[in-house]
N, C-alpha and C positions, 0 to 999 in steps of 0.2 A: 243683510247677511250675504256674503259672496263666498261661493265654494270654488276652489281652484286646485290645481295639481293633484288630481286623484291618481293614486298608485295602487296597484294590486300587489300585495306582499304575499308571494306564493309559497313561502316556506317560513320556518322559524325566523323571527325578526326582532327588532329592537324592543317591541312591545310585548310579544307573547310567543308561544309555540304555535298559535293558530294562524291559518291563512286569514288575511284581513285586508280591507280597503282602508287606505290612509288618505286623508284630504286635509288641505289647508283651508281654514275657515276664517274669514275676516268679518268681525262684528263692529257695527257702529257703536258710538259711545253709549247710546241708550240700550243697545242689545247686549252690553257686557253684564247686565243684570236684568233679567226679565221682570223683576219687581218694578222696574221703571216703565213697564209697558202695561198699564191697567187693563185687566180683563183678558190679557193674552192667554194665560194658562187655562182659564175657564173655556175660552173659545177653542183652544187646541184640544182639550179633553172632550169637548162636545163632538169634535170631528173624529177623535181617536180615543175612545174611552179606555182602551186596553193599555194606553201608555203607562209605563212604570213610574214609580215615584222619582222625582228629580234629584233628591239628595237623601242621605240616610236620616232616619228619625233622630230628632234632637239637634240637628245642625241648622244653622240659619245663615249659611254663606251665600254670597251672590252667585246666582246661577246664570252663566252666560248662554246666549242663544246657541253657541257651538255645542254645548252639552246637551241642550234640547235636541239639536240636530242628530247628535250621536245616538241618543236613546230612541229617537223616532225611527231612525234607520234600522237599528237593531230590533225594535219592537215590530216593525212591519214584516221583517223576515221571519221572526218568531211566530207571528200570527198567521203567516202564510204556510207554516209547517216546516220551515227550515231549522235544522238543529244548530242554532247559534246561541252563544251565551256571553261572549266577551266583547267589551267595548271600553273606550277610554278617551278622555279629552284632556289635553295638556296645553297650558298657556305658554307661548314662546316669550322671548325677551322683548318682542315688539308688541306695543300696546294694541289690544284688540285682535291679535292674530293667534289662532289656536291650531294645534294638530289634533285631528279627530281620527280615531281608529275604530273600525267596526268589523267584527268577524264576519266571514262569509263561508258558506259551504260550496256554492257555485259562483264563480267570478262574475258571470253576466248578471246573476240575480243580485249579487252584492252591489254592482254598479247601478242597477235599476232601483234598488232600495234607497240609495243615496239620492237619486234623482227624484223619486217620489216623496222622500222625506222633506226635501227642499220645497217641493210644491205644496205639501201639506202645511208646512210652517208658514209659508207666504199666504196661504189661504186663511190661516188663523190670524195672521198679522193684519190682513186687510178685511177681515170679517166676510170672507167669501165662502162659497160652497166647495166641498171636496168629497168625491165619491170614494169612500173608503173601501166598500165592497168591490168596486171595479179595480181599484189599485191592488187589493189582495188577490183577486182573480188573475190579474196580469202577472203578479209575482209567481203565483202557483203554476200558471200555464208555462211561463218561461222555465221555471224550475223543473217541471215535468219534461219539457223539451230537451233540456241540456244535461240533466243528471243521468247517471247510469240507470238502465232498466233493471227490473228485479232480478233477472238471471245473472247479468254481469255484476250487478251490485252485490249479490250474495257471494259470488266468488271473491270479489274485492274485500268484503267484510271478513271473510274467512282468512284471507291473506293477512289483513291487518291484525287479526286476533293472534296470528302466529308471528307477528313482528316482521313480516315481509313487506318491504316498501313497494309502492306501486306508482305508476304515472300513466295518465291517459295520453295516447299518441294522437288521437283525433277527437273530434266532437262526438264521434259515434262510440262503438263498443270495443275498439281496439285498445287493449291495455297491456302494459309491460310490467312484470313483477321482477323485483330484484335489480341488480346493477351489473354492468360490465359483462364479464364472461360467465356470470352466474344468473343472468336474466332469462326469463321465460315470458312468452306472450300468449295472450288469448284474444279471440274476437268472438264476442257473445259467448256461447258455450262450445267453443272450438279451440283446441290447443295448437301451439305452433308445430308440434311434431306430427299432426294429422296430415297425411299426404293428400296432395291434390287429386291423385288417382283414386284414392279411397272415397273422397268426397264426390268425384264424378260418378263412381260406381253407384253410390247411394242415390244420386239424382236420377240415375237410369233405372227405373223400377223393374223393367223387364230383365235387364242384366242381373240386377240384385236377386230377383226370384230364381234365375238359373243357377247362380252361385249357391244360394241357400238350398235349393232342391238337391244340388250335387252333394251338399254336405249332410243331407238327410234331415234338414229342417223343414217342417210342414209349411207349405205355402199354397195359396189357391191357384188353380189352373187359370191360364189366360195368355194373351199375346197382344202385341201392338197391331193397330189397324190403320188402314190408309184412307178410308172414307166411311160414310154411314152404312153403305151396303156391306162393306167388309166388317164393320162393327157388328151388324146384325148376324152375319154369318159366324163370327167368333162367338157371339152370345149363344147361338144354337149349338156350337161345338162344345162349349164348356158346360152348357145347361143353365137355364134360367132358374132363379133370378141372377142378375149380374151387377157389376159395378163398372162405371165408366169414369176414367180420370186421366189427367195429363200424365205423360210418361215421366216427366221430371218436375212435378209440381211440389208444393209444400203448403203447410198450414190448412190443408183441406180445400184449397182453392180449386174450383172447377170439378169437384168430386160429387158424383151422384150415385147413391147406393140403392139396392133392392129394386132394380129395374125388371119389370115382368112383361112389358109390351114393347112393340116396335115404336109406337108413338112416344113412349117415355124415353126410349133409347135415343131417338132422333133429337129430342129436347136436351137430353144429357150430353150428347155429342156436341151440340151447338154450344152448350155452356162450357164444356171443357176446352173447345177451340178458342174461346175468348182469352184463355191464359197461355196455352201452348198449341203448337201445330201437331206434335207427336202425341197420339192418343192411344190408350190401351183399354182393353176389356178383359175383365177377369171374373171368375166365379164369385158370387156373393156368399159370404159365410155368415150364417145367422149367429147371433150371440152378442155379447157385450164387447165394447171397444176398450182395450187396455193399452196403456203406455208404460213400457218397462224401460227404465233408465239404467244403462250399463256404463260404468266408468272403469277404464282399465280392464281388468278381468273379473269384475264383480258386479252383481246386480245391486244397485244402491237404493232404488226407489221404484214403486209401482203405483199406478193410479187407474181407476176405472173412470172413463170419460163418458158422460151422458150428454146427449144432444140438448141444445137450448129448448126449453119448454116452460110452460106455465100450467097452473092448475086452476080449473074453473071454480068460481065461488057462487055460481048461479045468478049473479047480478051484473058482473062487469063484462064488457066486450073483450075479445082477444087483444085488441090494440091497447085497451086500458090496463089489462093484466101485464102486458109487456112493459108498459110505461112504469107500472108499480114495481116490477122486478128490477128495472134499470135504475131505480132510485137507490138501490143498495150501494152504499159508499165504497164497497169493494170493487164495484164495476166502473170501468173507465172506457175511454174511446181508443186507447192505444194499448201498449204492453207494459205500462208503468204500474198498473194496478193488478191485483191478484186475479180479478175476473174482468171479462170484457162485456160491454153492453150488448144485449141481443139486438141484432139488426132486423128491421122490418122492411124487407125489400121484396123483389119479385120472386126470389127463391123461397122466401118465407111464405109468400102468398100461395105459391104453387104447392108447397108442402101442406099448407092448411087445406087447400082444395082437395088433396088426396084423402083427407080425413073428414071431408064434408063441411068444412068451416070456411069462413072468410074473416076479414079484419074486424067486422062489426058483429060477428056471431057472439052469442053469450053461452059459453059451455056450461053444462050442468055442474053442480057442485061436486068436486072431487075428480072431475074429468081431466086427464092429462092431455095437453095439447102440445104436439112437437112442432117446432118452428123450422127445423132443418133435420135432414137425415144423417148428416155426419156430425161427429161429436167433438170437433176441434174447438179448443178454448178460444181461438181468435174469432170465432163466429158466435160466441156467447154461451158455449157449453159450460158444464160444471165438472168438477173432478172430485173423486173420493179416494182417499189413500187406502191402498190394499197391500202395502209392502209386506206386512207381517203375515199375509195369507198366501204368498206365492209358494207354490210347490217347488222343491229343489230341482225337479226335472224341467219345470217351466223356466226357472232361472237359468239353468244350464243351456237350454235352447236359445234364450235371449243372448247369453254371452257368446255362444257359437255363432249366432247371426252377426253380432258386432265384429267378431274377430274374422269372420269370413270376408266381410267387406273391408275390414282394416281400420275401423273407427275407434279412437280412444275414448271419445264421449259419444254415446249413441242412444238415440231414442228408438226403441223397437215397438212397432204397432202390432198388437196381437188381437185377434178376434176369436173369442171362444165363450162358452157359457160361464166358466169360472176358472180362476187361477189356482184353485185348491187342488186340482188334479192335472195330470199330464195332458199336453195339447192333443196328442194322438188319441187319447181315450174319449175325446168329445168332438172329433172332426173339426177342430179349430185350425188356425194357421196364422203365420206371420205375414201380414199384408204389406208392410213397409219397414224400411230401415232408414233412419233420418240422421244426417249430420247436423251439428249445431242445434240440437233439440232445445225447445223452450223448457225452462225449468219452473215456471210459475206454478204449475199444477202440483209439483212436489214440494215446493217451498211453502206455499199457502194454499193447500187444497180447500175446496168448498166444504168438505167434510173430512174429519180425521186429522191426524197430526202431521205437521210439516217435517220434512227430512233434511238432514245436514248435507245437502247436495254440494253447496259451495265448499265445505270442508273436504269432501271427498275429492273434488277436482283439484284443490290445492295440494292435498296429500299425494295425488297422482303426479303432480308436477315437481314437488319438492320432497326430499327425504325428511325423515322425522326431525333431524337436528340441523336442517339446512334452512336458513332464513333468506337466502338469495343475496346476501350482502357481501360486498368486497370491502377490505379495509380502506377507510377514507381518513386522510390526515389533512386537517385544515390548519393553515398557518396565517397568523395575522400579527400586527405590531406596527411600530412606527418605522423602524429600520431593520434591515437584514432579512426581510420576508422572502425576496426572490432567491437569494443565495441559499437560504435554508430549504426552500421548496426544491430547488434544483439538486442540492446535495442529498436531501432525503429521498427524492425519486431515484437518484443514482444508487443509493444504498439498497433500496428495494429491488432495483433491477439486478444488482449483484446477488441478491437473494433468490433470483430465479423468477421473480414476479414480473409479468408484463404490466408496466406501469404507465398510467396516464397522468399528465401534469398540466396545470394551468398557471400562468403567471402574467406579469405585465409585459412580457415579450411575445406570448403566444400560447398555443395549445400543442402539446406533444404527446404522442402515443408511441411507446417503445422507442423513444429517441428520435422519432420522425415528427417534424413540425407539420401540423395539419391546419393550423390557422395562425395568423400573425396579428400584431397590435396588442393593445392592453386587453388581456383576456382573464382578468382577475375577478370577474363577476359570475353570478349564478348561471347565466346562459351558457357560458363556456364549460362550466362545471357539469351542467346537465348533459352537454354533448359528450363529455368524457364518460359519464356514467352510462350513456346509451351505447358506447362502443363495445362490440362483442369481444374485442381482443385485449380487454383491460382487466387485470387481476387485482390491481390496487390503484388508488388515486391519491394524488397530492395536490391540494388546491391552495394557491395564494388567495387569501380572502380579504379584499380591500373594503374599506368603509363604504365606498360608493355603491357597490353591489348590494350590500346588506340594506342600505337605505332605500335603494330602488325596488328591490324584489324580495329581500330576505335571503335565506340560504337555499341552496339547490337540493338539499337533502334534509331528512328529518333528524338524523343523528349521525355523528362522525365517530370513528373509533379513537382518534387522537385529535386534540386541539392544542396547537402550539401558539403561545404568545411570546414573541421575542423580546419586546419591551414596549413601554409607552413613553417614558421620559417626559420631555416637554411637549410632546404631541406634534401633530402636523395637520395642515388643512383646517385649522381651527377658524371658526367664524363662518363656515359654509354649512348650509342645510340645517341650521339651528344647532349644530354641534359647536358650542362656543368655548368650552373649557376642557381642560385635560380630563376632568372627571366625566364630562359628557362623552368624550371620546372613549374612555375606558369602559363605560356602560355599553357603548356600541360594540367595541371590540370583544367584550366578554360574551357576546351572543354565541360564539362558537364553543366557549367553555360550558355554557349553560345547556348546550345541546350535544354533549358527549354521551355516548352509550354508557349504561351502568357498568359494563364490563371493560370500558376503555380507560384512557388516561388523559389528563390535562398536563401538558408540559409547560412549566412556567419559570420565568426568569426570577431567581430568588433575590437579586439585588435591586429589583424595581418594586418599591412598596405597593404601587397601584396594581401591578401584575400579581403580586403575592396575595393581595386581598381577593383576587378572583377565585382562589381556591375554595372559599366559602360558598361560591355559587356553582361549584362543579359537583354533578351527581356521581362522579367517578373518582378513582384514585388520582393522585398527583405525583408527577416527577418534577422535582426542582433541579435547576442547573445554575451553577455559578462557579467562577474560577476558584474562589476561596471556600474551601470546605468548612472553615471555621465561622463563616458568616452565620449569625444567629438562626436565620431561617433554615439554612442547610444543616447546622448542627442539631437543631430540634428534629428535623425530618430524619436525619441519619440515626439519631438516638432511638427513634421509633421503628427502626429497621426497614424504612421505606426507601424507594428508589431515588437516587440522586446521581448527578453527573458533575464532576469537578476536575480541577487540574492539580497535580501534585508531583513535584520532583521531575518535571519534564514529561509527564505522562497525563493523558486524559483518562480519567477513572470513572467507570460506571459501577456503582455499588448498590447492593440491596442486602441489608443485614451484614453478615460477615462475608458474603460473596462479593468478589471484585473482578472486574475485567479492566486490564490496563492496555492502553494503546499509546506508543511513543508519539509525541508531537512532531518529532523529526520525520515520522512516516505520514504526516498529514500536510501535503505541500501548500495548501492555501493558507496555512497559519504562519508560514515562513519560520518554522521551528518555534512557534508559539509567540512570536514577536508582534503579530498583528492581532490585537486584543478583540476587535469586533468579529474577526473571522473565527477566533477561538470560541466566542459565544455562539456563532452560527453553527459551528461544528457540534458543540455540546447539545444544542437544541435538536439538530438532525439525528445525532446518535440516540438521544432519548426517544425521539419519535419512532425510529426504526426498531429500537428495543421494545417499545410499547406494542408493536404489531408482531412481536416474536421473530424478528429477523435474527439470524445467527450472528455471533460476534466475529466468526471467521469471514462471513460475507461483509460485515460492517468494516472490518479492517481492510479487506480488499478494496472496498468502495472508497474509503477515505484516501487510500494510497493512490488510487487511479484517477481521482477527481482533481483536475487542474482548473484553476480559476482563470481560464483564458477567454478571450473575447468571443470565441465561437461556442463556448460552453456556458459561460455566465456573463453575457455582454453587459457592460456598464457597471460591473462589480469588481472594483480594484484590479482592472486589467493592466498589466505591466508591459511596456515596450522599451526597447533600447534605441536611442537616437544619438549617433555620433559620440558615444561614450557617456551619454547622460541617461538618466532614468526618467521615463515618462509613465505616469499613472493616470488612467482614465476611469472615472467613477460617476455614477448617476446620483450621488448624494445631493439632497435638495432641502435639508432642514437643519436647524442648529445642532441637534443631537448627532446627525451624520457628520457635520463639520468637526465636532469634538472627537468623534471616533477616528476620522481620517487624520486629523492632526496628531493624535496619539500614535497612529500607525506610521506616518511618515517621519515622525521624530525618532523612531527606532532605526531609521535607515540613514546612513551617512550621506552627506551632500555638501558640496562647496557653497552652493547658493540654491535657495528654494524659491520657486515661483508658482503661482496659481492662476488659473483661468476660470472665471465664474460669472454666471448670470443669476437671475432670480425669477421664480415663477410668480406671475402677477396675481394669482388667486390666493397667495399667502397674505397674512396680516403684515402690516408695515413693520412691526417689531420683529417678526420672524425673518423677514428679508434683511433688515438692518443687522440683526444679531449674527447672521452668517459671516459677514465680513468683520464684525467685531472679533469673532473667534479667529478667523484666518489672518487678520492683521497682526496678531501676536505670534504668528508662526512662519510667515512668508515675507521675504524681502521684496519681491516683485508681485504686483497684483494687476491682472488684466481683467477689466470689467467689460462684458459684452452684452449687447441687446440683439435679440433675434426673434424667434417665433413664440417665445414663452411669455409675452406681455399679458395675455389673457384678460383683456378688458382695461388694462392700465393705459394711461396716456403715454405718448412717445416720450422717452427719457425718464419716466417716473421711477421705474425699477432701478435704473443705474443711479439715480439720485439717492435712493434709499441705501443702496450698496455703498455709495460714496460716503454717506453719513456714518455708516458703520465703521469706516476707516479713520475717523477723526482722531481717535485716541489710540491708534495702532502703535504698538511698541517696537515692531520689527519692520514693518513695511516702509520702504524707502522710495519706491517708484510705483506710480499708478497710471495705467492707460485705460482709456474708454474707447471701445471699438463697436462698430455696427457690423453684425454678421459673425456667427459662431465660428465658421471655418477661417475667416480672416483673422480672428483672435487666436485660433489655434496655430495658424501659420506664423503669426508674429511671435508667439511664445517659443515655438520650435526654433525660429531663426536666431534667437538670443541664447540658446543653450550651448554650453561648453562642457567639455569632459568633466565628469564628477558632479554635475548639477542634477537637480531633481525638479520635475515639473508635474504638478497635480492639475489635471484638466477636468473640470466638472461639466460634463457634457449634457446637452438637452436632447438633441436628435441622436439617440443612442446608436442605432445601426449605421447611419450615415457618417456620424462623427468618428466612430471606431474605424470604419473603412477608410476614412480620410487620413487618420493618424497612421494606420498600418501602411498605407501607400507612401506617406511621407517618410516613414522609417525605412521602408524598403529602398526608396530612391536615395536615401542618405548612405 
C-alpha cells in the first residue's frame, strides 16, 4: 500500500461539510481484498482492538486495504479524544487506486493520524510490534499543543453557536470572527477594541492602584521599590505583613504574600527579580482571594481561588499526596485543562518549611498542607464558583475598577473575607486588575457550576442579530463564470456595497486590483473575506480550488451555477464525466445558507437537478419563460428571471421588474445569447442579496464589456473597417455560444484564430474546430504556451482533424506563436470582415490587439 498526494480540505468539499484529509492510496492486487491476506485482520485488531467494524453487518464485499487505512486513521483520532466521525473510501477508475477521505479537527493531528495509520497497517502486515499507547499519546500531545486553549475555545464555541464564522490567524490564540467589514478579533481573552494604553495601565500595578484609589475603589497601600533596603523601608511604612511582587507580573509569578520578617522579604525580593526588575511592596490583606470577571459593564462571573494544597491521611508523605492529587484527569501541565498540576519546586519546599514540614513529612489525618501562598490556578490552585453570592456593591466596585483602567474584558483580583458584603465593611481591597484574564476557573471551576463566559464575550462583540457575515455570492459553471462575477460585483457596487471579487484575472477590492493571475481558488477568497473594507464578496469558484482545499467559507448567501453543458477539463483529478463535474460544482449549492438562494440555469438539466441538493430557495433563469422548469417555478410564485418582448424580466408571483435589453450594452440589444444568460444570472444574484432594482438598472447600463473591465470576454475592436472580437473561450460549449453570437453580426468574411489547451481530452480539442469549421471561412491554428504536457504539434494535429468535415472553412493555416497568428489574421482583414481571436495569454494578447488597432 502506498499513500500519496495528501491534501487538507479546509472547508466544505466534494465529500462533506467537514474539514478532512484526502489521500490517494494505491493497493497491490492482493491488498484490494484483505480476505486475500490470511490473518491480517486478526493481527491488526490485536494491535488496535478499538478498530471499528470494516463493513456493515450482513455485507460480504471485498474490503480493500485503503478502506482499512481510512478507518484506522479515523479510529486513532477518535481514541485520542478528537471529535471526528466522518470518513470515506472511493475507488477511482484506475485499478487499485482509491481516494481516502478522513475528517480532522486539527490539521496537523489529521496528518499525523494518516502517518500513524500507515505504520500500524504495515506492522500488522509484517507481523511486527506497534506501540499503540505511544501513538495515541503522540496524537493527544500534538492535539493539545495546536488546538485552542479552554479560554479561547469557549469564545469560539459560543460564536459557532450563534452562527458566527471564525478563522484562526496564527497557531496561537489570535482568532478572527466574521468577515470583511463586519469582522472582529480576539487574542485569548482580549478584544480588538481594547486599547494598548489600557493594557499598559493594567500591567503597571502601581499606576493601576493610583487610578483605582482616585476613583474611590479600595486598594492596599504600597509603592514601587528600588532595592532590598528600600523594600524593607516600604514594608515598615505600610505595616507588616506585606506582599512583594513584580510591578507588571502576571499569573502570580514572583509573588510572595504574608511576609512578616526581613529575612522573608529578602527571599521574596530575590524571587520577584527573577521575573521583572521593577518590584513593588504593598500591605498584605488577610482574607480569601477572589477573581471577579467583568465583561463590558457587567460582572459575569466570580470565583474564590484557593492555594494548591493537600490534606493529610496520616499515612502518606507530602510528596505522595501531591502525586495523588496530580493524577486527577482534570489537571494538566499547561492551560488546556481545567486545572494545573501542583508544582513541587523550591517555592513549594519553602512554603512547607514555614508550616514545619518537608517533602517526606507525613501530615496528620485531616491536616491541610499548603504548597504555595498565592492562589493562582497556573500554580495548581483550585477555584470555587461564587458568582451568585456577590454583593451588588462588590460587583459595582469591580466594574468601576475595569472601567477606570479601560478594559473591556477584565479580571479583578479582590482580597476580602467574603463577597457577601461590601468591600469597605471588611477592610478588603482590589489588589490587581488584569487584561486578557484566564477563563478556566469560570468555565470549569473545581467546585460549583461553570459560567457562560464565552457567550458573554461574543455578546459584547456582536449585537443580538449580528452574525458577523457579509453577503457571499459564489459563481461556478463551465462558461460565463468570470463575466457573471464581474457584472454581479458591479451591480453590488452600484448598490453602495464595497465589494470584493475574485476571478481568473485577479483579486479586486472596490474596483482596485490587489492581486493578479488565476485567483479563482479558496486562498484568494479568504484574503477578500479578511479585508476590512469589504461589505460583500463575489467569488468565481473553479473546480481546481474545490478539489485542492474545499471552499473558503462554511456557507454562502447565493450560489450561482451558470451551466454545465458538455463540461470542461474532464479526465483530470478523477473527474472523468459530466456527472462527476456536476457533483463537484454543486458543492457551492449544497453550502448555501438556509436564508439564501441558489441561482440555477433552467435550460441545463444537470444544473436543474442541483435544486434538490439546495437547503435554500431557488431562482431559475432562462430566456424562455415557457420552458417547463420556468413555467412550473413561476406557477408556484417563486423567483424567476427571463426575457420577454425585448425586456429582461425579474418576476416573483405577480410582481415584475422590467429592464430593456437595449439598456444592457453587453447584450448588444439581446443579440448575444450567452451574454443575456450572464446578465440574467447576475441580476438574479444581486436580487437575492436585496440589491434595489434602481441600482441594478444603473449597473447594467454602465457595465461595458471592454478589455479593461472584462478582459477576454467578447472584447470588440475595430481594425480598418473590420470587426475584431477577442475571447478566452476554450471548450466546445464556448465555441457553440460564440458561433451563435457572431452569426448575429453581419460580415463579408469570417475568420477565426484558435489554439487548444493540452490538458483537455482529445475529443474536446477536436470538437472545437468541428464547430468552428461550420461557421468560419478562414481558420488559423496556432501553437504556443498552452501545450501543457503535449508533444510538439500534437494539439494542432487534433485541431486539424476537427476540420476534416468542415462545411464552410476554405483556408487553413498553421502558425507557431500566438502573436504571429494574430498579426497574420489582422493583415488579411478587409472592410466588413469579422475576425474571432481565441486568445490564450489574455492580458498580453489584448494589449497586442489594441496596439495593432491603434496603429491601423
